[in-house]
N, C-alpha and C positions, 0 to 999 in steps of 0.2 A: 503493500498499500505506500503508494508514495506520497512526501509532503511538499506542501506548497506555502510559501511565505511564512515560514519558520520564524523568520527575523525579517524586520523591514529591510534589512542589506541584502534580502534574498531577491527581491522584486524591486528593479530599477527601471523607470520609464523617462525618455528623452522626449519632447514634444519637438516636432518640425511645424514652425509655422510659416505662413504664406508672406514672402518679403514684401508683398503690396500692402501689406497693413501699414508700413513704416512711412513717415513724412520725412523728407529731407530738410524741412523749416520746422522750428520748435513750435509746438502745440500746446494745448492744456492737457492732451491725454499724453501721459508717459507710459513706457511700455516697461516693465519688469520681469525678470526671470525669476518666478517662485520655485523654490526649493522647499519641500514639504516633506515630514515625517508621522506617520500615523494620524494623520489628518484626511477627512475627507477634501475636496477641492472647496466645496460652499463653506465648510466651515472654518479652513483657513483662509479665505476670504473676508468672512464675517469676523474672524480675530483679527485681521488687520484692520479693517474698517473700524472696531470698536477701538483697538489701539490708540488709532488716528482721529478718533471723534469725529467721523466722516460718515455720511449715509451710504448706506450698502449700493445704492443705485449710482454711485460714481465709480464703482469698480465692476469689470466686467473679465470673462476667461472665455477661450473658445472651445475648450471640451473638459469634461470630468476625468479624474484620476483616480485610480486606487486608493484608500485608506492605509492598508497595512503595506506600505511601501514605499521607498526613497522616490519622489517624482519631480522632475522639472518641467514646468509649463509656465507660458506668458500670461500676464495679466496687464490690463489697462487701469490705471488710478488717474481719475480726471480732477484738476484743480487742485493738486497738493504738492507741494515744493518737493523737490528731491531731497534737502535738507531734513525736512520732517521724516521724509521715508527713511532717511539714511540714520535718522536716530533710533529708530525702533530696535529694541532687542527682544526676541521671542524666541521662546522654547523649541525647537523642531520646525521652525521658519526662518526662510530668509530670502531677501529681497535683493537682485541686483538690476539696476537700470540698463536697459538696453537700447533706448532712443524714445524718439516720438512716433504717435500713432496720429492717423489721419481722422480715425473715430474709435469708439468702443469696439471690442473684439464680438465675433459672432461664431455660430459654429462653422460656418462655411471657410473661415480662415485658419483652422487647422488642417494642414496637409497629411501628416502623417507621423507616427509614433515608433522610437527605436527601444526595445525592449532586451534586457539583460537580466535572466533568470535562473536562480540556484533552484534545481529538483534533488530533494533529499530522499533516502530511501528508494532509489531508482536502481536495483541492479541491470547490470548488462549493459551493452554499449546502446546509443541511440542511431538507428539508421533512418536516415531521411536526406532527401535531396536539398540542395540551396534552394530551390524554388518549388512550391507547391501548394495543391488548392485543400480548403478546409470549409466546410459549411458554415455558413456566415450566422451561427446561432447567438441567441443573448445569453450572457452566463449569470451566475447568481448574485454579482454586482448590482445589475439591473433590479433585481427582485428584492433583495434587503430580506427583512422579517416580515413586515406588514403593507409592503408596495402594493402587490398584488390584492391583497384584502381591501384595502383603502381605495385603490382605484375602482373597482367593482361596487363599493358603495357610490363613488362618485359618479359612475356611468349610472347608476340605479336611482342618482338623487336622494339616496339616505345619508344626509347630512350630519343627521345627529349620532349616528353610528361613528362616524369618521371622527369628530369631536371627542367622543367617548375613548376610541383608539389612542389617538394625539396626546390626551391627555395620560393615558395609561404608558404612552411607549416613547413619546418625543422629548427626551431631557432638555431640548432647546426651547420648545414653545409650550410645553405643559402650563407652566404657571401663567403665561399670557392668556393661554385659551381660556384657563381657569376663571381667572380674572374678567375677563370680556364676558363669558358667559354668568357670573354672579350678578353683573349690571344689566345684560340683555339677555336673558336665560334662552329665548327662542333665535337666536341670531344665531344660529350654527354656521352659515355662511360668511358672515363677518368675521368668526373665529376662525374658520379655515384661511381667509385671506390676511391672517398675519403672518402665514407662513410665505417666504418669498416665491413668486410664480413658477420659478425652476424647480422648487422642491414639490409644490403641487402636481406641476406636470409630470414628474419621477413617476407619480401612483397612477395617471392615466396611460402614460408610455409603458408602464410595467404589464399591464394588461393587454395591449397592443403587442409587446415583444413575446409574451407567451403563447399568443394566437400564431404570429409568425413562427415561432419555435414549432409548434403544434403541425402549421401547414408544411413546413420545411421537413420534418421526420416522414410525412405523408410520401415524399419525394424519393427516400432515400430506404434502399434494401440493406439494412443493415448486417455488417459484418462484424462490427464491434459496438458496445454501448456504453455510456457513462451515465452513472446516477447523478441528480443535481436536486436542487430544492423544489422543483416543479416536476420532478419524475426524472425520465429517461431522455438521453439525446442518441441518436444514432450516427455511427460512422462505417465508413467501407474503404476499402483499400483502391477503389478508383468511382471517380463520379461521372455519371456521363451526361449533365447537362448543366448549364450555366446562365439560366433565365433569371429573370426576377420574379418575387414573391409580394403580396401586397401587403403591406402594414395597413390595416382596414381601419377604415374611419367613416363619418357619416356621407362622404360622398362616393363610397364605394356601393356596389351591387348587395346586397343579402348573400351570406356565403353559409354553407352547412355549419362550418366551425363556430360560429357566432352562435346558432342555436345550441350548439352542445355546451355553452356556457351560460345558457339563459337571456342570451344578449340578440340586439340588433344592430344594425349600422347607424340607425337613429340614435341609439344611446350614446354616442360620440358627440353628438351635439347637445353640448350642455349649457341650454338657455339662460338659466340662473346663474351661472358662472362661464361665460361666453369664452374667458380667456384661458379656459382647459378645454375647450373643443377641440375635436383633431379631425380634419378633413380626410386623412389619409395619403398615403404615398406609396411608392415602389422601393423594393431593396433588394440589392443582389443576393443570390441564394448561396453563393459561395466568395470567398475572397481569395487574393494570392498571398502566400507569405514568400518573402523577399530577403536575399541576403541571411539566410540561415545557417547558424554554424554552432557546431554543439563539442563541448570540451568535458573533458573527463576529469573530474578533481580526485576522486579516487572510483574505488568499487561502485560505491552505492551513493555518490553525490556526482551529479551531473550540472554544468552550466550552459543554457542555450540564450543565443542572441538572433534577433531578427527583425523586420522592420513590417509593418503592418498599416493598411491604409485608415482613414479617421474613422471611428465608430464602430471598430473591429476588436473582439477581446482576445487577448493574448492569452487568458485561461483556456478558451476552447481549443488553441492552438497545442496547449499542454495535454488536454484531456485527449486531442487524436493523437498525439506522440505516445502519450501513455497506453493508449489503446492498442498501438501498431506494436508498440516494443515491448508489450506483456507485462507493465506495472501499472497498477490501480491506483486511485487516490486516497488517502486516509482523511 
C-alpha cells in the first residue's frame, strides 16, 4: 500500500503562469510568488489579507493548490505597497515580488504545473514512458469531506441544511454563520453568502465533478481500479478515445446520469443564488503527462516528476502509476 504526502516536502508543485499577465509599466496590481506549506490556497490568501488588514477582494490567484504540500504559485495584490508586503513575517507562507500585472489573475492565466512527488512504500521499479495518457478524473481534493453533500443541498435549494453543516464543519466561518442566524434566523442564504464566492462554487463544482467522473468511467473497460472517497476509478493499459465529456449544467440536455442522483439539468440554475449557477461546459476525457521522470531513492521509495496541463490532478497520475506498477494506496 503506497503512501503519498507523508510530509509536505514529499509533494512539491511549481506553477507556470502566462507571461501575458505582466505589465511592462508599474501598475496597482503587484505580482508575487506565494510559497506555502500546509495551507489551502484560499486560506493562505486570506491569512495574507488579514495580516495586511486589506479586504479579500484585493487579492487574486489563477488556481488552487494542494494543502499538504509545498506549493509555489502566483498571486496578485492590488493597491498595497511592496514595503508593506515585504514586512510580513508569516509561518509557512512567503511572498516574493515578481512584477506588475495588467489586472487581477483569472483561471485562464494558469498554463501548467510541474510536480515533484515522493512515493513511499512503493516496492519495485516504476515503468512508464516520458509521455503518456491518463483519464482526466477529479480526485479527492475536489470533494473534501462535505463538498458533495453541501453541493447537493445547494442544487436542491435546501439552504437550512447547508448552514447546519457549515456550522458543524467549517472552522473559518461557523461563528460568523451562527451569529448571522441569531440575528436573522431565516436568512440562510445571507449566512451562506458570508463565505467567499469561490468557496461556495467549490460545493456545486464538486457535484458536477462527481457526475463527470461517473460519465468517464462508463467509457473505460477497466484493467485496474483505484478506490477514492466517492467510490472507484477505472484505469486501463491503453485508451482508445480522446473526445470530450460534459461538465453538466443548466444549458445541457437532460442526461441519464442526473436521474441516478435525483437531479435534472435545471437544478444547476440556482435562481435565489444566481452567482452559483452553472451553465455547463465540456472537459477533455484524457490529459497528457509530459516530461515524466522516475528516480529510485531506495527499494521502497520513489520520486517522480512531470508536467501537467492546468486543471489536471497529479494524484490521478499517481493512481494510474500505482495500478500499472502493482502497488496500492494506503
